[in-house]
Backbone as a ProteinNet text record, in pm:
[ID]
protein_1_A
[PRIMARY]
XXXXXXXXXXXXXXXXXXXXXXXXXXXXXXXXXXXXXXXXXXXXXXXXXXXXXXXXXXXXXXXXXXXXXXXXXXXXXXXXXXXXXXXXXXXXXXXXXXXXXXXXXXXXXXXXXXXXXXXXXXXXXXXX
[TERTIARY]
15592.7	15714.3	15760.4	15685.6	15733	15710.2	15669.3	15632	15735.8	15867.7	15974.6	16049.9	16006.5	16074.5	16041.7	16124	16100.8	16058.2	15934.8	15883.1	15892.9	15898.3	15892	15819.5	15771.4	15695.3	15786.2	15742	15806.3	15699.5	15745.6	15675.1	15757.6	15706.5	15801.1	15759.9	15861.6	15847.5	15906	15872.5	15930.2	16054.5	16086.2	16209.3	16262	16370	16427.4	16470	16528.7	16569.4	16445.8	16352.4	16225.1	16170.9	16181.8	16129.9	16214.6	16345.9	16433.9	16393.9	16375.6	16339.7	16208.9	16113.4	15979.5	15978	16021.7	16026.8	16121.1	16236.5	16351.3	16335.5	16329.3	16331.1	16181.4	16082.1	15929.2	15883.1	15875.2	15813.7	15906.3	16031	16134.6	16146.9	16132.4	16166.3	16316.5	16368.9	16503.5	16505.1	16602.1	16615.8	16767.7	16783.4	16919.5	16929.2	17034.9	17060.5	17112.9	17076.3	17126.1	17230.2	17356.1	17460.3	17459.4	17436.6	17435.8	17323.4	17211	17097.1	17032.9	16972.1	16898.1	16773.2	16783.2	16674.1	16702.7	16596.8	16617.5	16534.1	16582	16500.5	16453	16320.1	16253.9	16256.6	16318.9	16327.3	16227.3	16120.5	16004.7	16002.5	16006	16001.9	15883.7	15922.4	15825.5	15774.4	15829	15792.3	15915.8	15895.6	16005.4	16034	16163.6	16199	16101.7	16077	16008.4	16111.3	16105.7	16195.2	16125.1	16184.4	16128.5	16229.2	16182.2	16279.9	16215.7	16315.5	16275.7	16240.8	16142.8	16096.6	16065.7	16130	16113	15967.9	15886.6	15753	15657.7	15692.1	15619.8	15478	15380.1	15246.6	15198.1	15149.1	15108.1	15009.8	15040.1	14944.9	14810.9	14696.5	14560.8	14506.7	14584.5	14546.8	14649.2	14629.6	14713.6	14835.7	14961.9	15083.7	15143.8	15107.4	15176.7	15079.3	15060.2	14975.5	15058.5	15031.4	15102.3	14998.7	15010	14921.2	14965	14873.8	14909.1	14811.7	14854.7	14781.9	14664	14693.9	14581.2	14586.3	14487.1	14482	14459.7	14377.7	14350.9	14481.6	14552.5	14684.3	14778.8	14785.2	14871.3	14837.3	14702.6	14659.3	14705.8	14674.6	14708.2	14864.9	14946	15078.1	15127.5	15077.7	15120.9	15069.7	14949.2	14906.7	15000.9	15043.3	15134	15270.3	15313.8	15426.5	15400.5	15270	15236.6	15179.3	15147	15089.5	14942.8	14888	14743.7	14681.9	14567.7	14492	14382.9	14373.3	14259.1	14128.4	14019.3	13889.5	13803.9	13716.5	13637.2	13489.2	13410.8	13263.8	13190.8	13218.8	13158.5	13067.7	12979.3	12905.4	13005.7	12989.3	13077.7	13214.9	13251.5	13379.6	13367.6	13353.9	13342.4	13436.6	13506.6	13587.9	13522.4	13550.8	13489.5	13569.2	13542.8	13611.5	13749.6	13787.5	13946.8	13999.6	13928	13981.6	14001.5	13932.7	13927.3	13810.9	13829	13710.4	13687.1	13564.2	13525.6	13431.6	13437.8	13339.3	13379.2	13279.6	13300.7	13378.6	13374.2	13448.8	13600.2	13652.6	13790.2	13811.7	13924.6	13952.7	14083.2	14057.5	14178.1	14170.8	14297	14313.1	14420.3	14402.7	14494.2	14564.6	14679.4	14775.7	14851.6	14927	15006.9	15153.6	15247.2	15382.9	15404.2	15525.5	15553.6	15546.5	15531.8	15514.2	15369.4	15285.2	15143.4	15093.2	15176.5	15132	15049.3	14952.5	14861.4	14910.2	14920.7	14969.7	14849.3	14855.8	14747	14803.4	14730.9	14752.5	14624.3	14627.5	14506.3	14517.7	14410.4	14401.9	14432.4	14534.8	14572.9	14500.3	14485.2	14421.1	14510.2	14639.5	14735	14789.3
12242.9	12279.6	12159	12091	11976.9	11838.4	11833.2	11698.2	11600.3	11635.6	11542.4	11542.8	11601.8	11603.2	11474	11440.8	11327.6	11393.1	11420.3	11483.3	11382.6	11435.8	11342.7	11407.9	11338.5	11390.5	11404.7	11486	11493.2	11530.3	11508.2	11539.7	11549.6	11616.2	11648.1	11551.8	11545.5	11474.1	11565.5	11529.6	11598.8	11541.1	11421	11357.3	11255.6	11293.2	11210.6	11074	11058.2	10934.1	10838	10886.8	10807.9	10759.3	10862.7	10830	10725.2	10721.1	10620.5	10487.3	10475.3	10347.4	10299.7	10378.6	10346.8	10306.4	10376.5	10345.9	10238.7	10253.2	10144.3	10023.5	10020.3	9908.6	9836.6	9916.1	9863.4	9822	9928.6	9900.9	9835.4	9828.6	9759.5	9826.9	9959.1	10024.9	10054.7	10050.8	10095.4	10248	10296.2	10444.2	10473	10590.3	10645.3	10794	10818.1	10955.5	11042.8	11166.8	11260.5	11340.6	11324.5	11377	11529.2	11607.7	11749.1	11798.3	11723.1	11786.3	11693.2	11743.1	11649.5	11601.7	11496.1	11428	11290.9	11220.4	11085.4	11063.2	10967.1	10930.6	10784.9	10780.9	10652.9	10589.1	10473.9	10420.7	10307.2	10348.3	10250.1	10193.8	10077.3	9999.5	10053.3	10080.4	10127.2	10262	10352.7	10477.7	10572.1	10700.1	10802.9	10792.9	10825.9	10848.4	10942.1	10925.5	11025.4	11085.8	11214.9	11288.3	11301.8	11271.8	11285.6	11385.5	11495.6	11593.2	11628.1	11663.8	11704.1	11854.6	11884.8	12025.5	12061.4	12162.1	12191.4	12221.7	12290.6	12330.3	12240.6	12107.3	12000.6	11988.3	12000.2	11969.5	11840.8	11737.7	11619.6	11659.1	11585.9	11602.3	11545.1	11610.9	11563.8	11484.2	11453.9	11388.8	11274	11180.3	11075.8	11116.5	11100.3	11149	11037.6	10913.1	10795	10686.4	10621.4	10506.1	10386.3	10259.6	10149.8	10047.3	10021.2	9907.7	9773	9696.1	9554.5	9455.3	9328.7	9232.5	9178.3	9169.6	9117.4	9205	9301.6	9408.6	9342.2	9250.7	9176.9	9133.4	9061	9004.8	9124.5	9221.1	9334.8	9408.9	9423.7	9493.8	9405.7	9280.2	9180	9192.3	9185.9	9198	9316.9	9429.1	9558.9	9568.3	9521.2	9529	9440.4	9336.4	9241.9	9323.5	9412.8	9493.7	9611.2	9635.1	9734.9	9858.6	9850.3	9957.9	9976.1	10085.7	10106.3	10166.4	10109	10169.2	10260.5	10363.3	10456.2	10397.5	10441.5	10389.6	10521.4	10514	10621.5	10565.8	10670.4	10657.6	10787.4	10821.2	10943.6	10900.5	10991.1	10954	10946.1	10827	10805.7	10748	10737.6	10684.8	10600.8	10474.7	10393.8	10276.2	10255.8	10142.9	10018.7	9902.8	9789.2	9747.5	9630.7	9580.2	9560.6	9542	9520.2	9660.8	9777.1	9896.4	9925.8	9849.3	9863.6	9932.5	10032.1	10090.5	10015.5	9975.4	9912	9981.2	10115.9	10205.5	10220	10234.4	10261.6	10154	10032.4	9925.6	9918.5	9999.5	9981.1	9951.6	9890.2	9849	9929.9	10010.5	10093.3	10101.2	10098.2	10104.5	10222.3	10304.2	10412.4	10388.8	10437.8	10440.9	10579.7	10588.7	10705.6	10662	10753.5	10733	10803.9	10789	10844.9	10989.4	11067.5	11215.2	11244.1	11148.9	11166.9	11181.1	11174.5	11183.2	11042.3	11072.6	10972.4	10883.2	10755	10662.9	10573.2	10498.4	10400.4	10286.6	10177.1	10045.9	10037.2	9995.7	9979.2	9852.6	9790.9	9655.8	9686.4	9628.7	9643.6	9543.5	9581.4	9483.3	9380.4	9400	9292.3	9211.2
11284.5	11345.9	11439.4	11511.7	11595	11541.4	11418.5	11358.1	11370.1	11358.6	11360.6	11489.1	11594.7	11725.7	11800.2	11885.6	11986.7	12119.5	12137.8	12254.4	12378.2	12494.4	12619.3	12729.8	12813.5	12937	13059.4	13152.3	13277.1	13383.7	13514.1	13624.3	13731.4	13858.6	13966.7	14079.4	14163.5	14300.9	14407.6	14537.9	14643.4	14691	14652.5	14703.5	14600.8	14535	14423.7	14469.6	14583	14630.6	14648.9	14705.2	14726.6	14580.6	14483.4	14356.1	14295.8	14305	14241.4	14303.6	14443.8	14499.3	14453.7	14436.7	14403.5	14255.6	14157	14024.6	13984.2	14031.6	14009.8	14067.1	14215.9	14294	14297.9	14322.8	14345.3	14210.5	14126.1	13991.4	13889.9	13917.2	13837.1	13696.8	13701.1	13574.4	13563.5	13441.3	13418.8	13438.3	13529.5	13545.7	13539.8	13513.9	13508	13566.8	13634.1	13684.2	13569.3	13570.3	13475.5	13560.5	13536.5	13616	13631.7	13529.3	13530	13614.5	13635.3	13701.9	13805.2	13896.1	13996.2	13937.8	13850.2	13795.4	13742.9	13728.5	13682.7	13539.5	13476.1	13348.6	13373.7	13342.5	13338.3	13200.3	13182.1	13048.5	13031.7	12956.3	12948.3	12804	12793.2	12658.6	12570.9	12439.4	12359.5	12373.1	12448.4	12465.8	12486.1	12479.8	12510.1	12646.6	12693.9	12827.4	12902	13028.6	13117.9	13210.4	13224.3	13312	13450.2	13557.4	13689.6	13763.5	13813.8	13875	14013.5	14110.4	14238.9	14235.6	14294.1	14300.1	14446.5	14507.7	14642.8	14688.6	14598.2	14630.1	14567.7	14533.2	14471.8	14517	14423.2	14452.9	14381.4	14435.3	14367.1	14251.1	14143.1	14032.5	14067.3	14033.4	14067.6	13942.7	13844.1	13717.7	13713.8	13616.7	13584.7	13513.8	13563.8	13498.2	13420.2	13447.3	13383.9	13384.5	13262.9	13241.7	13196.1	13264	13220.1	13174	13050.4	12989.8	13040.8	13085.5	13130.6	13057.8	13044.4	12971	13069	13198	13294.2	13413	13415.8	13512.6	13649.5	13662.2	13793.1	13860.7	13775.8	13817.9	13860	13769.8	13805.5	13936.3	13954.6	14078.4	14202.3	14195.2	14303.3	14323.5	14226.2	14251	14309.7	14263.9	14321	14459.7	14496.7	14632.1	14716.3	14669.9	14747.8	14777.6	14688.2	14715.1	14809.3	14852.3	14943.3	14885.3	14757.9	14698.5	14731.8	14756.1	14782.4	14666.2	14622.9	14506.8	14539.4	14455.2	14488.4	14466	14546.1	14519.6	14485.4	14394.7	14339.5	14324.7	14366.9	14359.8	14313.4	14193	14137.2	14028.2	13988.6	13859.5	13739	13674.2	13557.1	13593.7	13723.2	13761.1	13896.1	13891.3	14009.5	14001	14124.2	14120.1	14194.9	14155.4	14227	14345.6	14410.1	14523.3	14505.5	14383.1	14344.6	14316.7	14333	14302.1	14153.6	14071.4	13917.2	13874.9	13785.9	13720.1	13594.6	13560.6	13450.4	13355.8	13378	13295.8	13149.7	13065.3	12929.1	12853.5	12885.6	12817.7	12843.7	12947.5	12981.9	13132.3	13159.6	13296.2	13347.3	13430.6	13482.2	13633.8	13694.5	13837.8	13875.3	13959.1	13995.6	14126.7	14137.6	14253.5	14259	14370.1	14384.9	14405.2	14347.8	14389.5	14520.6	14580.1	14717.4	14724.3	14609.6	14602.2	14593	14580.4	14556	14430.9	14316.1	14182.6	14155.6	14066.6	14029.5	13909.7	13914.3	13808.5	13791.7	13674.5	13643.2	13573	13597.5	13502.4	13432.6	13312.8	13228.4	13149.1	13142.4	13056.2	12918.8	12862.9	12723.1	12635.1	12505.4	12417.7	12366.3	12361.5	12309.6	12405.6
[MASK]
++++++++++++++++++++++++++++++++++++++++++++++++++++++++++++++++++++++++++++++++++++++++++++++++++++++++++++++++++++++++++++++++

């Protein structure tokens, strides 16, 4: 039924203006307003657009809503920290972050941070 559709993801925020500044200005993603509705589209190269909409009773996602592959995770973490982004620290069985806030479990390198609405995002070491 959906084999040939172009699906896309979406998530909510509590303040669309803060989201525009975070995703557009800070993370430097291409964004566009959707005139008919109070939402924005994140245009991310190589993937479908992501819809971000304001929701009055927004509750931050407790799971990762968006992952960004990066070629050098240490460099990306450092650059984002220099922009004022705080990374999550975890110390659970099977999920621990190091002094750089990077998890290196199971052969992958991932670091998590939050947007202004509290949603969890990640950067992860890409193979290419």
